[in-house]
C-alpha positions as CSV (number, residue, x, y, z in Angstrom):
1,M,17.9,14.1,11.2
2,N,18.3,12.0,8.0
3,E,19.1,8.3,8.4
4,T,20.7,5.7,6.2
5,F,20.6,1.9,5.9
6,H,24.1,0.4,5.6
7,V,23.9,-3.1,4.1
8,E,26.8,-5.5,3.9
9,G,26.1,-7.5,0.7
10,L,26.0,-11.3,1.0
11,G,27.3,-11.8,-2.5
12,G,24.6,-14.1,-3.6
13,E,25.0,-16.5,-0.7
14,H,21.8,-18.2,0.6
15,V,22.4,-17.8,4.4
16,L,19.2,-16.2,5.8
17,Q,17.1,-18.4,8.0
18,G,14.5,-18.1,10.7
19,D,11.0,-16.5,11.1
20,I,10.0,-13.1,10.0
21,P,6.6,-11.7,11.1
22,V,4.4,-9.6,8.9
23,H,2.9,-6.6,10.6
24,G,-0.5,-4.9,10.0
25,A,-1.1,-3.4,6.6
26,K,-0.7,0.4,6.5
27,N,-3.1,0.6,3.6
28,D,-5.8,-1.1,5.6
29,T,-5.1,1.0,8.7
30,L,-5.3,4.3,6.8
31,K,-8.7,3.5,5.4
32,I,-10.4,2.6,8.7
33,M,-8.9,5.7,10.1
34,A,-10.7,7.7,7.4
35,A,-13.9,5.7,7.9
36,S,-14.0,6.6,11.6
37,L,-15.6,9.9,10.4
38,L,-18.7,7.8,9.6
39,F,-19.3,6.7,13.2
40,E,-21.2,8.3,16.1
41,D,-19.1,6.4,18.6
42,L,-15.6,5.3,19.2
43,V,-13.8,3.0,16.7
44,A,-11.2,0.7,18.1
45,V,-8.5,-0.6,15.7
46,T,-6.1,-3.5,16.4
47,N,-2.9,-4.7,14.7
48,V,-1.9,-1.2,13.8
49,P,1.6,-0.8,12.4
50,D,4.0,1.8,13.7
51,V,4.8,3.6,10.4
52,T,5.0,7.2,9.6
53,D,2.0,7.2,7.2
54,V,-0.2,6.2,10.1
55,A,1.2,8.9,12.3
56,A,0.8,11.5,9.5
57,L,-2.9,10.6,9.0
58,A,-3.5,10.7,12.7
59,E,-2.1,14.3,12.8
60,L,-4.4,15.2,9.9
61,L,-7.4,13.8,11.6
62,A,-6.5,15.6,14.8
63,D,-6.5,18.9,12.9
64,M,-10.0,18.1,11.8
65,G,-11.1,17.5,15.4
66,V,-10.9,13.7,15.6
67,H,-9.7,12.4,19.0
68,A,-7.1,9.6,18.5
69,T,-5.5,7.5,21.2
70,R,-2.8,5.0,20.5
71,T,-1.6,2.3,22.9
72,G,0.9,-0.2,21.5
73,R,-0.7,-1.8,18.4
74,N,-4.2,-0.5,19.3
75,L,-5.8,2.7,18.1
76,S,-9.1,4.4,19.1
77,L,-10.7,7.1,17.1
78,A,-13.7,9.4,17.9
79,A,-15.0,11.8,15.3
80,P,-16.4,15.2,16.3
81,T,-20.0,16.3,15.9
82,S,-18.6,19.2,13.8
83,A,-15.3,19.2,12.1
84,N,-12.7,21.4,10.5
85,T,-13.4,20.4,6.9
86,T,-10.3,22.1,5.3
87,L,-7.5,19.6,5.3
88,D,-4.1,21.0,6.3
89,T,-2.1,21.6,3.2
90,T,1.3,20.6,4.5
91,R,0.0,17.4,6.2
92,A,-2.2,16.4,3.3
93,K,0.6,16.7,0.8
94,R,2.7,14.2,2.8
95,L,0.6,11.2,1.9
96,R,-1.7,10.1,-0.9
97,A,-4.1,8.5,1.6
98,S,-5.2,12.0,2.6
99,V,-7.6,11.9,-0.4
100,T,-9.7,9.1,1.2
101,L,-10.7,11.6,3.9
102,T,-12.7,13.6,1.4
103,G,-15.5,11.1,0.9
104,P,-16.5,10.6,4.5
105,T,-15.9,14.3,5.3
106,L,-18.1,15.5,2.5
107,A,-20.8,12.9,3.3
108,R,-21.0,13.7,7.0
109,Y,-20.2,17.4,7.2
110,G,-21.4,18.6,3.8
111,A,-18.2,20.2,2.6
112,V,-14.4,19.5,2.2
113,S,-11.4,21.4,1.0
114,F,-8.1,19.7,0.2
115,P,-4.9,20.2,-1.7
116,H,-3.7,17.8,-4.4
117,P,-2.7,14.8,-2.4
118,G,1.0,13.8,-2.0
119,G,2.7,10.4,-1.6
120,C,5.3,8.6,-3.7
121,V,6.4,10.1,-7.0
122,I,5.6,7.1,-9.2
123,G,3.8,8.8,-12.1
124,A,0.5,10.6,-12.7
125,R,-2.1,9.9,-10.0
126,P,-4.9,12.2,-11.0
127,I,-8.0,12.8,-8.9
128,D,-10.3,13.2,-11.8
129,L,-12.2,10.1,-10.8
130,F,-12.8,11.5,-7.3
131,I,-14.1,14.8,-8.7
132,E,-16.4,13.1,-11.2
133,A,-17.8,10.8,-8.5
134,F,-18.5,13.6,-6.0
135,K,-20.2,15.6,-8.7
136,K,-22.5,12.7,-9.6
137,M,-23.4,12.4,-5.9
138,G,-24.5,16.1,-5.8
139,A,-21.4,18.1,-4.9
140,D,-20.3,21.3,-6.5
141,C,-16.5,21.7,-7.1
142,T,-14.5,24.9,-7.3
143,T,-10.7,25.3,-7.3
144,D,-8.2,27.9,-6.5
145,D,-4.4,28.0,-6.5
146,H,-4.1,25.7,-3.5
147,H,-7.3,23.7,-2.9
148,Y,-10.2,21.8,-4.3
149,H,-13.4,22.9,-2.6
150,F,-16.5,20.6,-2.5
151,V,-19.9,21.5,-1.1
152,A,-22.9,19.2,-1.1
153,R,-25.6,21.2,-2.9
154,D,-28.3,20.7,-0.3
155,G,-26.0,19.7,2.5
156,Q,-26.1,16.0,1.8
157,L,-24.7,13.7,-0.9
158,H,-27.1,11.6,-3.0
159,G,-26.7,8.1,-4.3
160,A,-25.5,7.7,-7.9
161,D,-24.8,4.9,-10.4
162,M,-21.2,5.2,-11.7
163,F,-18.8,3.2,-13.7
164,L,-15.1,3.6,-12.8
165,D,-12.9,3.8,-15.9
166,I,-10.1,2.4,-13.8
167,A,-10.7,-0.1,-11.0
168,S,-9.1,2.4,-8.6
169,V,-8.6,1.3,-5.0
170,G,-8.7,4.8,-3.6
171,V,-11.8,5.9,-5.6
172,T,-13.7,2.6,-4.7
173,E,-13.0,3.1,-1.0
174,T,-13.7,6.8,-0.9
175,V,-17.0,6.6,-2.8
176,M,-18.1,3.6,-0.8
177,M,-17.5,5.5,2.5
178,A,-19.3,8.5,1.1
179,A,-22.2,6.4,0.0
180,V,-22.8,5.0,3.5
181,L,-24.1,8.4,4.6
182,A,-25.6,9.5,1.3
183,T,-29.4,9.4,0.6
184,G,-30.5,6.7,-1.8
185,T,-28.5,4.0,-3.5
186,T,-25.0,4.2,-4.9
187,I,-23.8,1.6,-7.4
188,I,-20.1,1.3,-8.1
189,R,-19.3,-0.6,-11.3
190,N,-15.8,-1.9,-12.0
191,A,-15.0,-1.5,-8.3
192,A,-11.6,-2.5,-7.1
193,M,-11.6,-5.8,-5.1
194,E,-8.4,-5.6,-2.9
195,P,-8.5,-7.4,0.4
196,E,-8.3,-4.1,2.2
197,I,-11.5,-2.9,0.5
198,Q,-13.2,-6.1,1.5
199,N,-12.1,-5.9,5.1
200,L,-13.3,-2.3,5.3
201,A,-16.6,-3.1,3.7
202,H,-17.3,-6.0,5.9
203,Y,-16.6,-3.9,9.0
204,L,-18.8,-1.1,7.9
205,A,-21.6,-3.6,7.2
206,A,-21.2,-5.1,10.6
207,C,-21.6,-1.7,12.1
208,G,-24.8,-0.8,10.2
209,A,-23.9,0.0,6.7
210,R,-25.9,-1.7,3.9
211,I,-23.4,-2.9,1.4
212,T,-23.8,-5.8,-1.0
213,G,-21.4,-7.2,-3.6
214,I,-18.4,-7.2,-1.3
215,G,-15.4,-8.8,-3.0
216,T,-16.9,-8.3,-6.5
217,P,-16.6,-5.6,-9.1
218,L,-20.2,-4.5,-8.4
219,L,-20.8,-2.7,-5.1
220,V,-24.3,-1.5,-4.1
221,I,-24.5,0.8,-1.1
222,E,-27.8,1.8,0.5
223,G,-27.3,5.2,2.2
224,G,-28.3,5.6,5.8
225,S,-27.4,7.2,9.1
226,L,-24.2,7.3,11.2
227,L,-22.7,4.0,12.0
228,T,-22.3,2.5,15.5
229,A,-19.3,0.3,16.4
230,R,-20.7,-0.8,19.8
231,G,-17.3,-2.0,20.9
232,K,-16.6,-4.1,17.7
233,A,-12.9,-3.7,17.0
234,Y,-11.5,-3.4,13.5
235,A,-8.7,-6.0,13.0
236,V,-6.1,-4.7,10.4
237,L,-5.1,-7.3,7.9
238,P,-1.6,-8.6,7.6
239,D,0.4,-6.5,5.1
240,R,0.3,-8.5,1.8
241,I,3.1,-6.3,0.3
242,E,5.3,-7.1,3.3
243,T,4.4,-10.7,2.8
244,G,5.4,-10.8,-0.8
245,S,8.5,-8.7,-0.3
246,F,9.8,-10.9,2.5
247,A,9.1,-14.0,0.4
248,I,11.2,-12.5,-2.5
249,L,14.0,-11.8,-0.1
250,A,13.8,-15.3,1.2
251,A,13.9,-16.8,-2.3
252,L,17.0,-14.7,-3.2
253,A,19.1,-15.2,0.0
254,G,17.4,-17.7,2.3
255,R,18.1,-21.3,3.1
256,G,14.9,-21.8,5.1
257,V,12.8,-18.7,5.9
258,R,9.3,-18.7,7.3
259,I,7.1,-15.6,6.8
260,T,4.6,-15.7,9.6
261,H,1.4,-13.8,10.6
262,C,0.4,-13.5,6.9
263,D,-2.3,-14.7,4.6
264,P,-0.8,-16.6,1.7
265,Q,-4.0,-16.3,-0.3
266,H,-3.4,-12.6,-0.6
267,V,-0.2,-13.2,-2.6
268,A,-1.5,-16.0,-4.7
269,A,-0.3,-14.2,-7.9
270,L,3.3,-14.0,-6.6
271,L,3.3,-17.6,-5.5
272,S,2.1,-18.6,-9.0
273,F,5.1,-16.9,-10.4
274,F,7.3,-18.5,-7.8
275,S,6.1,-21.9,-9.0
276,K,6.9,-21.1,-12.6
277,A,10.3,-19.7,-11.7
278,G,11.3,-22.8,-9.7
279,V,11.1,-21.3,-6.2
280,S,10.7,-24.0,-3.5
281,Y,8.1,-23.0,-1.0
282,H,5.1,-24.3,1.0
283,T,2.2,-22.6,2.8
284,D,-0.2,-23.2,5.6
285,A,-3.0,-21.1,6.9
286,D,-0.9,-18.1,8.1
287,S,2.7,-18.6,6.9
288,I,4.9,-19.2,3.9
289,T,8.1,-21.1,4.1
290,V,10.7,-20.6,1.4
291,Q,13.6,-23.0,1.0
292,A,17.0,-22.6,-0.6
293,P,17.0,-23.3,-4.4
294,T,18.1,-26.7,-5.7
295,A,18.5,-25.4,-9.3
296,P,18.8,-22.0,-10.9
297,Y,15.6,-19.9,-11.0
298,R,13.9,-19.5,-14.4
299,S,12.9,-16.0,-15.6
300,V,9.2,-15.1,-16.0
301,N,7.2,-12.3,-17.5
302,I,5.5,-10.0,-15.0
303,R,2.4,-7.9,-15.8
304,T,1.0,-5.8,-13.0
305,H,-2.8,-5.8,-12.6
306,E,-5.5,-4.9,-10.1
307,Y,-6.2,-7.5,-7.4
308,P,-6.3,-10.4,-7.7
309,G,-3.6,-9.9,-10.3
310,F,0.1,-9.2,-9.6
311,S,0.4,-6.2,-7.4
312,T,2.2,-3.1,-8.7
313,D,3.6,-2.7,-5.2
314,L,5.6,-6.0,-5.6
315,Q,6.8,-5.1,-9.1
316,A,10.2,-3.5,-7.9
317,P,11.2,-6.4,-5.6
318,M,10.2,-8.9,-8.3
319,T,12.4,-7.1,-10.8
320,V,15.3,-7.6,-8.4
321,F,14.4,-11.3,-8.4
322,L,14.5,-11.4,-12.2
323,T,18.1,-10.1,-12.2
324,Q,19.1,-13.4,-10.5
325,A,17.0,-15.7,-12.8
326,E,18.1,-17.4,-16.0
327,G,16.8,-16.0,-19.2
328,E,14.8,-12.9,-20.1
329,G,11.8,-11.6,-18.3
330,M,9.5,-8.7,-19.4
331,V,8.1,-6.4,-16.7
332,F,5.0,-4.7,-17.8
333,E,3.9,-2.0,-15.3
334,T,0.3,-1.3,-16.4
335,L,-0.8,1.1,-13.7
336,F,1.9,3.8,-13.2
337,E,4.1,5.2,-15.9
338,G,6.8,6.4,-13.5
339,R,7.3,3.3,-11.5
340,L,10.2,1.8,-13.4
341,R,12.6,4.7,-13.0
342,Y,14.4,2.9,-10.1
343,T,15.7,0.4,-12.7
344,D,18.5,2.9,-13.6
345,D,20.0,2.3,-10.1
346,L,19.7,-1.5,-10.6
347,V,21.7,-1.1,-13.8
348,R,24.3,0.9,-11.9
349,M,24.5,-2.1,-9.6
350,G,25.2,-4.4,-12.6
351,A,21.7,-5.5,-13.7
352,D,21.1,-6.0,-17.4
353,I,17.8,-4.1,-17.9
354,T,16.6,-2.5,-21.1
355,M,13.8,0.1,-20.9
356,F,11.5,0.1,-23.9
357,D,9.1,2.7,-22.7
358,P,7.8,4.1,-19.3
359,H,5.8,0.9,-18.8
360,R,8.0,-1.9,-20.0
361,V,11.5,-3.2,-19.2
362,M,13.4,-6.4,-20.2
363,V,15.5,-8.0,-17.5
364,R,18.2,-10.5,-18.4
365,G,19.9,-12.7,-15.9
366,P,21.5,-13.9,-13.9
367,R,23.8,-10.9,-13.2
368,T,26.0,-10.2,-10.2
369,L,24.9,-7.0,-8.4
370,T,27.5,-4.8,-6.8
371,G,26.8,-2.5,-3.8
372,R,26.3,1.2,-4.4
373,N,25.3,4.4,-2.8
374,L,21.5,4.6,-3.4
375,A,18.7,7.0,-2.6
376,A,15.3,5.4,-2.1
377,P,13.0,7.1,-4.6
378,D,9.7,5.9,-3.1
379,L,8.3,3.4,-0.6
380,R,8.3,0.2,-2.7
381,A,11.4,0.8,-4.7
382,G,13.2,1.7,-1.5
383,L,12.6,-1.7,0.0
384,A,13.6,-3.3,-3.3
385,Y,16.9,-1.5,-3.0
386,V,17.4,-3.1,0.5
387,I,16.8,-6.5,-1.1
388,A,19.2,-5.8,-4.0
389,A,21.8,-4.6,-1.5
390,T,21.4,-7.7,0.5
391,I,22.3,-10.0,-2.4
392,A,24.9,-7.8,-3.8
393,A,28.7,-8.1,-3.7
394,K,30.2,-5.3,-1.6
395,D,28.4,-2.9,0.7
396,S,25.6,-0.4,0.0
397,D,24.3,2.7,1.7
398,I,20.7,3.5,1.1
399,H,19.7,7.1,1.8
400,T,16.3,8.8,2.1
401,I,14.9,5.9,4.0
402,E,12.1,8.0,5.3
403,H,10.3,6.7,2.3
404,I,10.7,3.1,3.5
405,D,9.6,4.1,7.0
406,R,6.3,5.3,5.6
407,G,5.1,1.7,5.1
408,Y,7.5,-0.8,6.8
409,E,7.8,-0.8,10.5
410,R,11.5,-1.1,11.6
411,V,12.1,-3.4,8.8
412,E,15.9,-3.5,9.4
413,E,15.3,-5.2,12.8
414,R,13.3,-8.0,11.2
415,F,15.8,-8.4,8.4
416,R,18.7,-8.5,10.9
417,A,17.0,-11.3,12.8
418,L,17.2,-13.4,9.7
419,G,20.9,-12.7,9.2
420,V,20.8,-9.6,6.9
421,P,23.8,-7.5,7.9
422,I,21.9,-4.2,7.9
423,T,22.2,-1.2,10.3
424,R,20.4,2.1,10.6
425,T,22.8,5.0,10.9
426,Q,22.5,8.8,11.4
427,E,23.8,10.8,8.4
428,K,26.5,13.3,9.3
């Protein structure tokens, strides 16, 4: 049954206060789930968020023969000796992260077939880089109307030296995992450096993988045999996108909000913009406290970039922030050409936003937003709508919140604890 968020707008009042905890990062969780295929023993994972993307990938792994058991925030995964290497079409199309299964599956079992992966509709997300990388590692690729089919030519992948035209998170992670079981040395140049990649790489190395250059754009992986966890648990990182989104909400509507169980260093780019905009905040080792403003916020120009730059996943919430700041701010989305479509709905709410092209908009503020009926177009813009509805005059109903549930665990309960008047209702 479809569900809706009903939000009673606060009309710009700074009334939210209290603590809001950050949960485990779904993007970190999904990658260790895929990496479990590289292990000969059971992989234990802690701090696992209860979000639908995690459940969807668990179902996809189960189809392959992986045994998964979840207890609370803990997850254990045991890969089979032989697996079903054809990914279920319906399940795989439900989430983009399904493509990360391809590397470890191909490396361990010698073959993999998969449909074009799904996920949010935020512009072109081609898999050309994946195909090119697997071919360089010794796999043959064929396609039909429904699937890509990869087979390792001699039953095993081989190390390769490759430069990524784009510092892609998914390609970096997938090739790194494949390289762990390949023969010889794999070099990934212009590798992505996101915290989730580093966390995964450090864990694989602790379990027997030979990886150097972790946290740099140059990764070198010496191929070897199956990994062994030996009881070492994988601790999922706090979700840096939750951290940043909650901080933006606090800046717009809070009078003393502390974001807990987070790593402030992971959102250093956002905090830098906060300082320029005049947001009052302070940090400690695992929290960020945002105070009520003492003067109007100043607009800033935002340009998304690979980590450690400003995250594309925080672009939509930050655009909402700019609607309440004085002056003009340019938002330059460098990664996905479809990710600014949501701004049409912000304009319907009263925002002054001009789109120059699919990658750039100008936001003029401050403007009073008014509640509307909205349909969440994707995961990140969906939460931005919740933030916009919170600061708006009048009420809003946000539909298709299954997009939001993909990555944010019962976010309405955490928002309500701060004072956001939000309820989840069943659509009639």
